[in-house]
Structures are given as structure tokens and as C-alpha cells.
PDB file with SEQRES, HELIX, SHEET and CRYST1 records, atoms N, CA, C and O in Angstrom:
SEQRES   1 A   77  MET ILE ASP SER MET HIS LEU LYS GLU ILE VAL ASP ARG          
SEQRES   2 A   77  VAL VAL PHE ASN PRO MET LEU PRO SER HIS LEU GLU SER          
SEQRES   3 A   77  LEU TYR VAL PHE LEU GLU THR GLY LYS TRP GLY LYS VAL          
SEQRES   4 A   77  GLN PHE PHE PRO GLU ASN PRO CYS ILE THR VAL PRO GLU          
SEQRES   5 A   77  THR VAL LEU ARG LYS TYR CYS LEU PHE ASN LEU SER ARG          
SEQRES   6 A   77  LYS PHE LYS GLY LYS THR GLU ALA MET LYS ALA GLN              
HELIX    1 AA1 SER A    4  HIS A    6  5                                   3    
HELIX    2 AA2 PRO A   21  THR A   33  1                                  13    
HELIX    3 AA3 VAL A   50  LYS A   66  1                                  17    
HELIX    4 AA4 THR A   71  ALA A   76  1                                   6    
CRYST1    1.000    1.000    1.000  90.00  90.00  90.00 P 1           1          
ATOM      1  N   MET A   1      54.068   8.698  20.209  1.00  0.00           N  
ATOM      2  CA  MET A   1      53.078   9.652  20.673  1.00  0.00           C  
ATOM      3  C   MET A   1      52.143  10.027  19.516  1.00  0.00           C  
ATOM      4  O   MET A   1      52.594  10.274  18.398  1.00  0.00           O  
ATOM      5  N   ILE A   2      50.853  10.064  19.796  1.00  0.00           N  
ATOM      6  CA  ILE A   2      49.873  10.382  18.760  1.00  0.00           C  
ATOM      7  C   ILE A   2      49.638  11.894  18.737  1.00  0.00           C  
ATOM      8  O   ILE A   2      49.434  12.524  19.775  1.00  0.00           O  
ATOM      9  N   ASP A   3      49.671  12.445  17.559  1.00  0.00           N  
ATOM     10  CA  ASP A   3      49.421  13.874  17.382  1.00  0.00           C  
ATOM     11  C   ASP A   3      47.897  14.087  17.364  1.00  0.00           C  
ATOM     12  O   ASP A   3      47.233  13.727  16.391  1.00  0.00           O  
ATOM     13  N   SER A   4      47.359  14.654  18.409  1.00  0.00           N  
ATOM     14  CA  SER A   4      45.909  14.809  18.532  1.00  0.00           C  
ATOM     15  C   SER A   4      45.328  15.770  17.497  1.00  0.00           C  
ATOM     16  O   SER A   4      44.111  15.791  17.310  1.00  0.00           O  
ATOM     17  N   MET A   5      46.144  16.554  16.829  1.00  0.00           N  
ATOM     18  CA  MET A   5      45.656  17.462  15.808  1.00  0.00           C  
ATOM     19  C   MET A   5      45.114  16.710  14.603  1.00  0.00           C  
ATOM     20  O   MET A   5      44.304  17.244  13.846  1.00  0.00           O  
ATOM     21  N   HIS A   6      45.564  15.458  14.420  1.00  0.00           N  
ATOM     22  CA  HIS A   6      45.172  14.700  13.259  1.00  0.00           C  
ATOM     23  C   HIS A   6      44.097  13.648  13.555  1.00  0.00           C  
ATOM     24  O   HIS A   6      43.690  12.906  12.661  1.00  0.00           O  
ATOM     25  N   LEU A   7      43.652  13.589  14.774  1.00  0.00           N  
ATOM     26  CA  LEU A   7      42.604  12.639  15.130  1.00  0.00           C  
ATOM     27  C   LEU A   7      41.236  13.241  14.809  1.00  0.00           C  
ATOM     28  O   LEU A   7      40.965  14.406  15.100  1.00  0.00           O  
ATOM     29  N   LYS A   8      40.391  12.421  14.206  1.00  0.00           N  
ATOM     30  CA  LYS A   8      39.036  12.880  13.951  1.00  0.00           C  
ATOM     31  C   LYS A   8      38.256  12.833  15.251  1.00  0.00           C  
ATOM     32  O   LYS A   8      38.544  12.028  16.137  1.00  0.00           O  
ATOM     33  N   GLU A   9      37.265  13.705  15.354  1.00  0.00           N  
ATOM     34  CA  GLU A   9      36.386  13.697  16.526  1.00  0.00           C  
ATOM     35  C   GLU A   9      35.617  12.379  16.528  1.00  0.00           C  
ATOM     36  O   GLU A   9      35.113  11.939  15.495  1.00  0.00           O  
ATOM     37  N   ILE A  10      35.536  11.765  17.689  1.00  0.00           N  
ATOM     38  CA  ILE A  10      34.792  10.515  17.817  1.00  0.00           C  
ATOM     39  C   ILE A  10      33.303  10.839  17.703  1.00  0.00           C  
ATOM     40  O   ILE A  10      32.797  11.751  18.357  1.00  0.00           O  
ATOM     41  N   VAL A  11      32.621  10.077  16.865  1.00  0.00           N  
ATOM     42  CA  VAL A  11      31.206  10.326  16.594  1.00  0.00           C  
ATOM     43  C   VAL A  11      30.373   9.298  17.329  1.00  0.00           C  
ATOM     44  O   VAL A  11      30.610   8.096  17.213  1.00  0.00           O  
ATOM     45  N   ASP A  12      29.394   9.772  18.088  1.00  0.00           N  
ATOM     46  CA  ASP A  12      28.436   8.876  18.732  1.00  0.00           C  
ATOM     47  C   ASP A  12      27.328   8.627  17.712  1.00  0.00           C  
ATOM     48  O   ASP A  12      26.756   9.563  17.155  1.00  0.00           O  
ATOM     49  N   ARG A  13      27.043   7.372  17.484  1.00  0.00           N  
ATOM     50  CA  ARG A  13      25.982   7.005  16.545  1.00  0.00           C  
ATOM     51  C   ARG A  13      24.792   6.452  17.325  1.00  0.00           C  
ATOM     52  O   ARG A  13      24.946   5.862  18.394  1.00  0.00           O  
ATOM     53  N   VAL A  14      23.618   6.655  16.768  1.00  0.00           N  
ATOM     54  CA  VAL A  14      22.371   6.181  17.385  1.00  0.00           C  
ATOM     55  C   VAL A  14      21.526   5.494  16.322  1.00  0.00           C  
ATOM     56  O   VAL A  14      21.809   5.587  15.128  1.00  0.00           O  
ATOM     57  N   VAL A  15      20.485   4.804  16.774  1.00  0.00           N  
ATOM     58  CA  VAL A  15      19.528   4.182  15.860  1.00  0.00           C  
ATOM     59  C   VAL A  15      18.567   5.269  15.412  1.00  0.00           C  
ATOM     60  O   VAL A  15      18.028   6.003  16.241  1.00  0.00           O  
ATOM     61  N   PHE A  16      18.346   5.379  14.101  1.00  0.00           N  
ATOM     62  CA  PHE A  16      17.459   6.412  13.553  1.00  0.00           C  
ATOM     63  C   PHE A  16      16.026   6.201  14.019  1.00  0.00           C  
ATOM     64  O   PHE A  16      15.482   5.099  13.946  1.00  0.00           O  
ATOM     65  N   ASN A  17      15.429   7.293  14.500  1.00  0.00           N  
ATOM     66  CA  ASN A  17      14.028   7.288  14.925  1.00  0.00           C  
ATOM     67  C   ASN A  17      13.319   8.411  14.192  1.00  0.00           C  
ATOM     68  O   ASN A  17      13.561   9.583  14.481  1.00  0.00           O  
ATOM     69  N   PRO A  18      12.431   8.074  13.231  1.00  0.00           N  
ATOM     70  CA  PRO A  18      11.784   9.123  12.430  1.00  0.00           C  
ATOM     71  C   PRO A  18      10.790   9.993  13.214  1.00  0.00           C  
ATOM     72  O   PRO A  18      10.209  10.919  12.648  1.00  0.00           O  
ATOM     73  N   MET A  19      10.592   9.714  14.475  1.00  0.00           N  
ATOM     74  CA  MET A  19       9.702  10.528  15.303  1.00  0.00           C  
ATOM     75  C   MET A  19      10.459  11.648  16.038  1.00  0.00           C  
ATOM     76  O   MET A  19       9.835  12.535  16.620  1.00  0.00           O  
ATOM     77  N   LEU A  20      11.777  11.610  16.013  1.00  0.00           N  
ATOM     78  CA  LEU A  20      12.562  12.605  16.730  1.00  0.00           C  
ATOM     79  C   LEU A  20      12.971  13.741  15.808  1.00  0.00           C  
ATOM     80  O   LEU A  20      13.604  13.506  14.779  1.00  0.00           O  
ATOM     81  N   PRO A  21      12.616  14.972  16.167  1.00  0.00           N  
ATOM     82  CA  PRO A  21      12.972  16.134  15.336  1.00  0.00           C  
ATOM     83  C   PRO A  21      14.479  16.269  15.056  1.00  0.00           C  
ATOM     84  O   PRO A  21      14.866  16.665  13.957  1.00  0.00           O  
ATOM     85  N   SER A  22      15.310  15.949  16.020  1.00  0.00           N  
ATOM     86  CA  SER A  22      16.763  16.067  15.802  1.00  0.00           C  
ATOM     87  C   SER A  22      17.239  15.074  14.756  1.00  0.00           C  
ATOM     88  O   SER A  22      18.176  15.362  14.012  1.00  0.00           O  
ATOM     89  N   HIS A  23      16.608  13.908  14.688  1.00  0.00           N  
ATOM     90  CA  HIS A  23      16.978  12.901  13.690  1.00  0.00           C  
ATOM     91  C   HIS A  23      16.531  13.348  12.297  1.00  0.00           C  
ATOM     92  O   HIS A  23      17.248  13.162  11.314  1.00  0.00           O  
ATOM     93  N   LEU A  24      15.331  13.941  12.229  1.00  0.00           N  
ATOM     94  CA  LEU A  24      14.828  14.432  10.939  1.00  0.00           C  
ATOM     95  C   LEU A  24      15.669  15.608  10.456  1.00  0.00           C  
ATOM     96  O   LEU A  24      15.920  15.746   9.259  1.00  0.00           O  
ATOM     97  N   GLU A  25      16.095  16.439  11.372  1.00  0.00           N  
ATOM     98  CA  GLU A  25      16.956  17.568  10.989  1.00  0.00           C  
ATOM     99  C   GLU A  25      18.280  17.063  10.410  1.00  0.00           C  
ATOM    100  O   GLU A  25      18.777  17.610   9.425  1.00  0.00           O  
ATOM    101  N   SER A  26      18.844  16.031  11.015  1.00  0.00           N  
ATOM    102  CA  SER A  26      20.080  15.474  10.526  1.00  0.00           C  
ATOM    103  C   SER A  26      19.882  14.865   9.135  1.00  0.00           C  
ATOM    104  O   SER A  26      20.755  14.993   8.277  1.00  0.00           O  
ATOM    105  N   LEU A  27      18.757  14.212   8.908  1.00  0.00           N  
ATOM    106  CA  LEU A  27      18.423  13.660   7.581  1.00  0.00           C  
ATOM    107  C   LEU A  27      18.320  14.805   6.583  1.00  0.00           C  
ATOM    108  O   LEU A  27      18.853  14.709   5.477  1.00  0.00           O  
ATOM    109  N   TYR A  28      17.655  15.868   6.950  1.00  0.00           N  
ATOM    110  CA  TYR A  28      17.490  17.014   6.049  1.00  0.00           C  
ATOM    111  C   TYR A  28      18.866  17.600   5.674  1.00  0.00           C  
ATOM    112  O   TYR A  28      19.110  17.892   4.503  1.00  0.00           O  
ATOM    113  N   VAL A  29      19.745  17.770   6.638  1.00  0.00           N  
ATOM    114  CA  VAL A  29      21.085  18.276   6.388  1.00  0.00           C  
ATOM    115  C   VAL A  29      21.793  17.343   5.402  1.00  0.00           C  
ATOM    116  O   VAL A  29      22.460  17.806   4.477  1.00  0.00           O  
ATOM    117  N   PHE A  30      21.645  16.025   5.603  1.00  0.00           N  
ATOM    118  CA  PHE A  30      22.291  15.066   4.703  1.00  0.00           C  
ATOM    119  C   PHE A  30      21.753  15.221   3.276  1.00  0.00           C  
ATOM    120  O   PHE A  30      22.529  15.215   2.320  1.00  0.00           O  
ATOM    121  N   LEU A  31      20.459  15.357   3.129  1.00  0.00           N  
ATOM    122  CA  LEU A  31      19.880  15.488   1.786  1.00  0.00           C  
ATOM    123  C   LEU A  31      20.304  16.781   1.103  1.00  0.00           C  
ATOM    124  O   LEU A  31      20.429  16.820  -0.121  1.00  0.00           O  
ATOM    125  N   GLU A  32      20.525  17.825   1.865  1.00  0.00           N  
ATOM    126  CA  GLU A  32      20.920  19.127   1.305  1.00  0.00           C  
ATOM    127  C   GLU A  32      22.426  19.208   1.030  1.00  0.00           C  
ATOM    128  O   GLU A  32      22.846  19.852   0.068  1.00  0.00           O  
ATOM    129  N   THR A  33      23.242  18.553   1.876  1.00  0.00           N  
ATOM    130  CA  THR A  33      24.694  18.762   1.790  1.00  0.00           C  
ATOM    131  C   THR A  33      25.496  17.497   1.515  1.00  0.00           C  
ATOM    132  O   THR A  33      26.656  17.576   1.108  1.00  0.00           O  
ATOM    133  N   GLY A  34      24.899  16.346   1.732  1.00  0.00           N  
ATOM    134  CA  GLY A  34      25.651  15.089   1.580  1.00  0.00           C  
ATOM    135  C   GLY A  34      26.428  14.725   2.833  1.00  0.00           C  
ATOM    136  O   GLY A  34      27.151  13.729   2.857  1.00  0.00           O  
ATOM    137  N   LYS A  35      26.276  15.540   3.879  1.00  0.00           N  
ATOM    138  CA  LYS A  35      26.930  15.260   5.175  1.00  0.00           C  
ATOM    139  C   LYS A  35      25.866  15.258   6.256  1.00  0.00           C  
ATOM    140  O   LYS A  35      24.918  16.042   6.208  1.00  0.00           O  
ATOM    141  N   TRP A  36      26.025  14.377   7.226  1.00  0.00           N  
ATOM    142  CA  TRP A  36      25.037  14.290   8.304  1.00  0.00           C  
ATOM    143  C   TRP A  36      25.134  15.500   9.211  1.00  0.00           C  
ATOM    144  O   TRP A  36      26.183  16.134   9.324  1.00  0.00           O  
ATOM    145  N   GLY A  37      24.012  15.809   9.859  1.00  0.00           N  
ATOM    146  CA  GLY A  37      23.981  16.919  10.798  1.00  0.00           C  
ATOM    147  C   GLY A  37      24.588  16.509  12.128  1.00  0.00           C  
ATOM    148  O   GLY A  37      25.559  15.754  12.169  1.00  0.00           O  
ATOM    149  N   LYS A  38      24.016  17.007  13.210  1.00  0.00           N  
ATOM    150  CA  LYS A  38      24.566  16.783  14.548  1.00  0.00           C  
ATOM    151  C   LYS A  38      24.412  15.343  15.020  1.00  0.00           C  
ATOM    152  O   LYS A  38      25.174  14.875  15.866  1.00  0.00           O  
ATOM    153  N   VAL A  39      23.424  14.642  14.469  1.00  0.00           N  
ATOM    154  CA  VAL A  39      23.169  13.260  14.879  1.00  0.00           C  
ATOM    155  C   VAL A  39      23.586  12.338  13.727  1.00  0.00           C  
ATOM    156  O   VAL A  39      23.254  12.590  12.569  1.00  0.00           O  
ATOM    157  N   GLN A  40      24.311  11.275  14.059  1.00  0.00           N  
ATOM    158  CA  GLN A  40      24.711  10.291  13.066  1.00  0.00           C  
ATOM    159  C   GLN A  40      24.149   8.932  13.479  1.00  0.00           C  
ATOM    160  O   GLN A  40      23.852   8.694  14.650  1.00  0.00           O  
ATOM    161  N   PHE A  41      24.012   8.047  12.489  1.00  0.00           N  
ATOM    162  CA  PHE A  41      23.251   6.822  12.711  1.00  0.00           C  
ATOM    163  C   PHE A  41      24.049   5.561  12.354  1.00  0.00           C  
ATOM    164  O   PHE A  41      25.056   5.601  11.647  1.00  0.00           O  
ATOM    165  N   PHE A  42      23.540   4.440  12.882  1.00  0.00           N  
ATOM    166  CA  PHE A  42      24.072   3.114  12.544  1.00  0.00           C  
ATOM    167  C   PHE A  42      23.359   2.602  11.304  1.00  0.00           C  
ATOM    168  O   PHE A  42      22.182   2.907  11.108  1.00  0.00           O  
ATOM    169  N   PRO A  43      24.034   1.837  10.465  1.00  0.00           N  
ATOM    170  CA  PRO A  43      23.309   1.103   9.447  1.00  0.00           C  
ATOM    171  C   PRO A  43      22.611  -0.079  10.129  1.00  0.00           C  
ATOM    172  O   PRO A  43      23.138  -0.640  11.089  1.00  0.00           O  
ATOM    173  N   GLU A  44      21.440  -0.453   9.639  1.00  0.00           N  
ATOM    174  CA  GLU A  44      20.671  -1.544  10.243  1.00  0.00           C  
ATOM    175  C   GLU A  44      20.246  -2.520   9.174  1.00  0.00           C  
ATOM    176  O   GLU A  44      19.988  -2.137   8.033  1.00  0.00           O  
ATOM    177  N   ASN A  45      20.174  -3.790   9.550  1.00  0.00           N  
ATOM    178  CA  ASN A  45      19.689  -4.823   8.616  1.00  0.00           C  
ATOM    179  C   ASN A  45      18.254  -4.513   8.216  1.00  0.00           C  
ATOM    180  O   ASN A  45      17.491  -4.048   9.063  1.00  0.00           O  
ATOM    181  N   PRO A  46      17.855  -4.739   6.999  1.00  0.00           N  
ATOM    182  CA  PRO A  46      18.546  -5.445   5.917  1.00  0.00           C  
ATOM    183  C   PRO A  46      19.419  -4.511   5.070  1.00  0.00           C  
ATOM    184  O   PRO A  46      19.922  -4.921   4.024  1.00  0.00           O  
ATOM    185  N   CYS A  47      19.597  -3.294   5.500  1.00  0.00           N  
ATOM    186  CA  CYS A  47      20.359  -2.315   4.718  1.00  0.00           C  
ATOM    187  C   CYS A  47      21.855  -2.438   5.015  1.00  0.00           C  
ATOM    188  O   CYS A  47      22.267  -2.989   6.036  1.00  0.00           O  
ATOM    189  N   ILE A  48      22.641  -1.912   4.096  1.00  0.00           N  
ATOM    190  CA  ILE A  48      24.089  -1.953   4.237  1.00  0.00           C  
ATOM    191  C   ILE A  48      24.643  -0.596   4.627  1.00  0.00           C  
ATOM    192  O   ILE A  48      25.584  -0.510   5.416  1.00  0.00           O  
ATOM    193  N   THR A  49      24.062   0.472   4.075  1.00  0.00           N  
ATOM    194  CA  THR A  49      24.581   1.826   4.322  1.00  0.00           C  
ATOM    195  C   THR A  49      23.662   2.606   5.234  1.00  0.00           C  
ATOM    196  O   THR A  49      22.492   2.264   5.408  1.00  0.00           O  
ATOM    197  N   VAL A  50      24.207   3.652   5.810  1.00  0.00           N  
ATOM    198  CA  VAL A  50      23.408   4.522   6.668  1.00  0.00           C  
ATOM    199  C   VAL A  50      22.333   5.257   5.869  1.00  0.00           C  
ATOM    200  O   VAL A  50      21.182   5.271   6.305  1.00  0.00           O  
ATOM    201  N   PRO A  51      22.643   5.866   4.726  1.00  0.00           N  
ATOM    202  CA  PRO A  51      21.594   6.563   3.978  1.00  0.00           C  
ATOM    203  C   PRO A  51      20.443   5.612   3.599  1.00  0.00           C  
ATOM    204  O   PRO A  51      19.273   5.981   3.694  1.00  0.00           O  
ATOM    205  N   GLU A  52      20.778   4.420   3.179  1.00  0.00           N  
ATOM    206  CA  GLU A  52      19.761   3.424   2.830  1.00  0.00           C  
ATOM    207  C   GLU A  52      18.883   3.082   4.043  1.00  0.00           C  
ATOM    208  O   GLU A  52      17.662   2.980   3.926  1.00  0.00           O  
ATOM    209  N   THR A  53      19.507   2.911   5.180  1.00  0.00           N  
ATOM    210  CA  THR A  53      18.776   2.594   6.410  1.00  0.00           C  
ATOM    211  C   THR A  53      17.815   3.734   6.798  1.00  0.00           C  
ATOM    212  O   THR A  53      16.632   3.504   7.050  1.00  0.00           O  
ATOM    213  N   VAL A  54      18.340   4.940   6.839  1.00  0.00           N  
ATOM    214  CA  VAL A  54      17.558   6.095   7.272  1.00  0.00           C  
ATOM    215  C   VAL A  54      16.400   6.375   6.324  1.00  0.00           C  
ATOM    216  O   VAL A  54      15.267   6.579   6.760  1.00  0.00           O  
ATOM    217  N   LEU A  55      16.690   6.385   5.025  1.00  0.00           N  
ATOM    218  CA  LEU A  55      15.625   6.648   4.056  1.00  0.00           C  
ATOM    219  C   LEU A  55      14.544   5.563   4.067  1.00  0.00           C  
ATOM    220  O   LEU A  55      13.356   5.859   3.935  1.00  0.00           O  
ATOM    221  N   ARG A  56      14.963   4.313   4.224  1.00  0.00           N  
ATOM    222  CA  ARG A  56      13.999   3.208   4.300  1.00  0.00           C  
ATOM    223  C   ARG A  56      13.098   3.355   5.523  1.00  0.00           C  
ATOM    224  O   ARG A  56      11.878   3.232   5.417  1.00  0.00           O  
ATOM    225  N   LYS A  57      13.700   3.620   6.687  1.00  0.00           N  
ATOM    226  CA  LYS A  57      12.917   3.752   7.906  1.00  0.00           C  
ATOM    227  C   LYS A  57      11.988   4.974   7.829  1.00  0.00           C  
ATOM    228  O   LYS A  57      10.847   4.924   8.289  1.00  0.00           O  
ATOM    229  N   TYR A  58      12.487   6.061   7.246  1.00  0.00           N  
ATOM    230  CA  TYR A  58      11.661   7.277   7.094  1.00  0.00           C  
ATOM    231  C   TYR A  58      10.459   6.997   6.189  1.00  0.00           C  
ATOM    232  O   TYR A  58       9.332   7.377   6.505  1.00  0.00           O  
ATOM    233  N   CYS A  59      10.709   6.337   5.077  1.00  0.00           N  
ATOM    234  CA  CYS A  59       9.615   6.023   4.139  1.00  0.00           C  
ATOM    235  C   CYS A  59       8.612   5.077   4.775  1.00  0.00           C  
ATOM    236  O   CYS A  59       7.406   5.309   4.692  1.00  0.00           O  
ATOM    237  N   LEU A  60       9.093   4.009   5.412  1.00  0.00           N  
ATOM    238  CA  LEU A  60       8.175   3.055   6.033  1.00  0.00           C  
ATOM    239  C   LEU A  60       7.327   3.709   7.131  1.00  0.00           C  
ATOM    240  O   LEU A  60       6.137   3.424   7.265  1.00  0.00           O  
ATOM    241  N   PHE A  61       7.956   4.583   7.905  1.00  0.00           N  
ATOM    242  CA  PHE A  61       7.228   5.283   8.965  1.00  0.00           C  
ATOM    243  C   PHE A  61       6.104   6.111   8.378  1.00  0.00           C  
ATOM    244  O   PHE A  61       4.963   6.030   8.834  1.00  0.00           O  
ATOM    245  N   ASN A  62       6.419   6.908   7.366  1.00  0.00           N  
ATOM    246  CA  ASN A  62       5.398   7.789   6.773  1.00  0.00           C  
ATOM    247  C   ASN A  62       4.343   7.023   6.005  1.00  0.00           C  
ATOM    248  O   ASN A  62       3.165   7.375   6.062  1.00  0.00           O  
ATOM    249  N   LEU A  63       4.735   5.989   5.294  1.00  0.00           N  
ATOM    250  CA  LEU A  63       3.755   5.179   4.569  1.00  0.00           C  
ATOM    251  C   LEU A  63       2.838   4.422   5.520  1.00  0.00           C  
ATOM    252  O   LEU A  63       1.645   4.282   5.248  1.00  0.00           O  
ATOM    253  N   SER A  64       3.373   3.937   6.619  1.00  0.00           N  
ATOM    254  CA  SER A  64       2.542   3.214   7.578  1.00  0.00           C  
ATOM    255  C   SER A  64       1.509   4.142   8.229  1.00  0.00           C  
ATOM    256  O   SER A  64       0.403   3.714   8.558  1.00  0.00           O  
ATOM    257  N   ARG A  65       1.876   5.405   8.411  1.00  0.00           N  
ATOM    258  CA  ARG A  65       0.921   6.378   8.955  1.00  0.00           C  
ATOM    259  C   ARG A  65      -0.178   6.679   7.939  1.00  0.00           C  
ATOM    260  O   ARG A  65      -1.350   6.806   8.293  1.00  0.00           O  
ATOM    261  N   LYS A  66       0.213   6.790   6.685  1.00  0.00           N  
ATOM    262  CA  LYS A  66      -0.743   7.129   5.632  1.00  0.00           C  
ATOM    263  C   LYS A  66      -1.724   5.977   5.366  1.00  0.00           C  
ATOM    264  O   LYS A  66      -2.914   6.200   5.143  1.00  0.00           O  
ATOM    265  N   PHE A  67      -1.210   4.762   5.394  1.00  0.00           N  
ATOM    266  CA  PHE A  67      -2.035   3.600   5.032  1.00  0.00           C  
ATOM    267  C   PHE A  67      -2.481   2.773   6.235  1.00  0.00           C  
ATOM    268  O   PHE A  67      -2.953   1.649   6.066  1.00  0.00           O  
ATOM    269  N   LYS A  68      -2.339   3.308   7.436  1.00  0.00           N  
ATOM    270  CA  LYS A  68      -2.733   2.581   8.637  1.00  0.00           C  
ATOM    271  C   LYS A  68      -4.205   2.124   8.522  1.00  0.00           C  
ATOM    272  O   LYS A  68      -5.104   2.928   8.274  1.00  0.00           O  
ATOM    273  N   GLY A  69      -4.409   0.854   8.704  1.00  0.00           N  
ATOM    274  CA  GLY A  69      -5.761   0.292   8.630  1.00  0.00           C  
ATOM    275  C   GLY A  69      -6.208  -0.019   7.210  1.00  0.00           C  
ATOM    276  O   GLY A  69      -7.226  -0.687   7.024  1.00  0.00           O  
ATOM    277  N   LYS A  70      -5.487   0.438   6.220  1.00  0.00           N  
ATOM    278  CA  LYS A  70      -5.888   0.213   4.829  1.00  0.00           C  
ATOM    279  C   LYS A  70      -5.177  -1.017   4.243  1.00  0.00           C  
ATOM    280  O   LYS A  70      -5.602  -1.535   3.210  1.00  0.00           O  
ATOM    281  N   THR A  71      -4.117  -1.482   4.878  1.00  0.00           N  
ATOM    282  CA  THR A  71      -3.345  -2.583   4.286  1.00  0.00           C  
ATOM    283  C   THR A  71      -4.155  -3.848   4.244  1.00  0.00           C  
ATOM    284  O   THR A  71      -4.079  -4.571   3.251  1.00  0.00           O  
ATOM    285  N   GLU A  72      -4.928  -4.160   5.263  1.00  0.00           N  
ATOM    286  CA  GLU A  72      -5.745  -5.362   5.264  1.00  0.00           C  
ATOM    287  C   GLU A  72      -6.797  -5.305   4.169  1.00  0.00           C  
ATOM    288  O   GLU A  72      -7.054  -6.303   3.496  1.00  0.00           O  
ATOM    289  N   ALA A  73      -7.404  -4.141   3.992  1.00  0.00           N  
ATOM    290  CA  ALA A  73      -8.414  -3.979   2.932  1.00  0.00           C  
ATOM    291  C   ALA A  73      -7.770  -4.119   1.554  1.00  0.00           C  
ATOM    292  O   ALA A  73      -8.381  -4.643   0.623  1.00  0.00           O  
ATOM    293  N   MET A  74      -6.535  -3.647   1.437  1.00  0.00           N  
ATOM    294  CA  MET A  74      -5.841  -3.751   0.127  1.00  0.00           C  
ATOM    295  C   MET A  74      -5.496  -5.203  -0.165  1.00  0.00           C  
ATOM    296  O   MET A  74      -5.553  -5.627  -1.319  1.00  0.00           O  
ATOM    297  N   LYS A  75      -5.139  -5.972   0.858  1.00  0.00           N  
ATOM    298  CA  LYS A  75      -4.805  -7.402   0.661  1.00  0.00           C  
ATOM    299  C   LYS A  75      -6.039  -8.211   0.258  1.00  0.00           C  
ATOM    300  O   LYS A  75      -5.935  -9.193  -0.477  1.00  0.00           O  
ATOM    301  N   ALA A  76      -7.206  -7.789   0.746  1.00  0.00           N  
ATOM    302  CA  ALA A  76      -8.438  -8.520   0.475  1.00  0.00           C  
ATOM    303  C   ALA A  76      -8.924  -8.322  -0.946  1.00  0.00           C  
ATOM    304  O   ALA A  76      -9.733  -9.113  -1.432  1.00  0.00           O  
ATOM    305  N   GLN A  77      -8.465  -7.312  -1.609  1.00  0.00           N  
ATOM    306  CA  GLN A  77      -8.930  -7.015  -2.999  1.00  0.00           C  
ATOM    307  C   GLN A  77      -8.389  -7.965  -3.993  1.00  0.00           C  
ATOM    308  O   GLN A  77      -8.685  -7.848  -5.182  1.00  0.00           O  
TER     309      GLN A  77                                                      
END                                                                             
């Protein structure tokens, strides 16, 4: 018989979406405490860890918004 007092709560994981406020809140909690907030995420290729995945996707999302339309001009230089 398994003692349910020692079982960890099963965590539902999702794919990180930098457009969702709940995902950003969970990232913020992680950066402040080292533990994820209410939402936890899967690691995704080419990354190995969850923090690496989330931070990469967050950076790419924000950089693509900042440089939208400028990347082609930058390549031409």
C-alpha cells in the first residue's frame, strides 16, 4: 500500500507561451524564488532544461517584437 502522505502533487506541464500573463507570472516567480509559480513548463528543443527553454523563448519573443521588419535591413548591410 502506498502512503499518500509522501506522494508529490502531480504537476501539469504546458508549453511556455510568452503572450500569456499566467506564464509570465510563473517566470517572474521563478526568477525571484528559484521555484516555478502556478504554471510549469516542458523543456523544448534545442534546449535541455526548462529555465533555458523559457528564457530563450521569452527573449526571442521580445527581440522579434523590437526588431520586426528590421532584420532584413540588417542582413543587407
